[in-house]
C-alpha positions, 0 to 999 in steps of 0.5 A: 684384490677383491673390492666386495660390495656390503649391503648392511641390512636394517629394518629391510633398508640398506643403510651404513652406520658408523662405527656400528652404532644404529643411531648412525644408520644412512640409508641408502636404499628401501630396495635391498635386491636393487642394490644388490643388482646393481652392484652386480651390474657395476662389476661385483664379483661377491657380495657382503650381506649384514643382517644389522638387526640380526647382529643386535637380536642374535637371531635373522631378522631380515632372512626374507629380504636376504631371500629376496636379493638372492633370488634376483642376483641368482648364482651369478656371483658368491654371496656372503652373509653374517648377523645373528648365526648362532646355531647350524640350524641357520647356517643350513637354512641360509646355505638352502636358500643359495648362501654362499658362505655365512659368518660367524662372529659373535659366536665364534667368539662366546663358544669357538667350538661351534665354529669347529662344528659348523666347519666340520657340518658345513666344509668351506662354507664358514668365514670368521667375522672379527671386529676389532677396537685398539686390537680387542675384539668386540661382540653383539654388534660392537656394543660390547668389547672383550678381553680377547686380542685379535690375532690370539683368537684368530689363531685359535680358527686356523685348523679348523677349515674356516675360509677365511677372517673378515676383519674390521676395524671398529674405529674405521669403519663408516669414517672414511678414515682409511683401511687398517692396512698394518693391523690386517697385515699383523692379523694374515701374517699372525694366524696364516689365513686369508683375511677380507679387509673392512672398515675405512676404504675411503679412495683409490689409495686405499686399493693402491696400498691393499694390492700391495699387502695382497701377497701377505694374505689381504685377499679382499677387501669390503666396501661400504659408505665410500662407494655409497656416497661416491668417494670409490666408483667402485667398476673404476677401483676393481678396474685399478685392483686388477692391472695393479696386480697385472 
């Protein structure tokens, strides 16, 4: 079970939101690059970046900060990014500066064929991000809930060649209320794709619960507020996850 620290970017700072609300942002660092370096030193084996401004604007807004992060951690670990990725040129630009994977969220919902095109152009570098509230997919920085069921939509991408799906339960994101294990497992079973859980990771009990379902397709979990506020010690949590699978 891979634990992935999240670095959410808003106006050049590292923040965390509650339920995706921009007005509910808590600033945790004025230097996202230093924060990235910190998590690498804590044993992170992958980083998750989100351009929050880009997600709302529909185009990259924190490009220079992202570049600084990549320059800081170098090629030591893979780095994935979501937020404002709407066309192939943006994907190419990000991959050229060192990103390992890009996450297509809103664009995947509005134009599923874009995912297929991206996978053909950049094989093995595309992740789809599906954010849902009560099982229904949300887009545009979670500002709009659609009529798409998350499992039905996820099935569309099963044959496109994406690496995985990042599944976020909006109702739990930033609320420290625990991972929605059942919904995450159902998505893995329904799509046959590796699923990275996101939203609500709170304590070591969540880690134990995630490890139990790893064999069912839940391969990782993104952690944000818990490691910033200290309810989880990242290094300890990753060590526990590793030991439980021995």
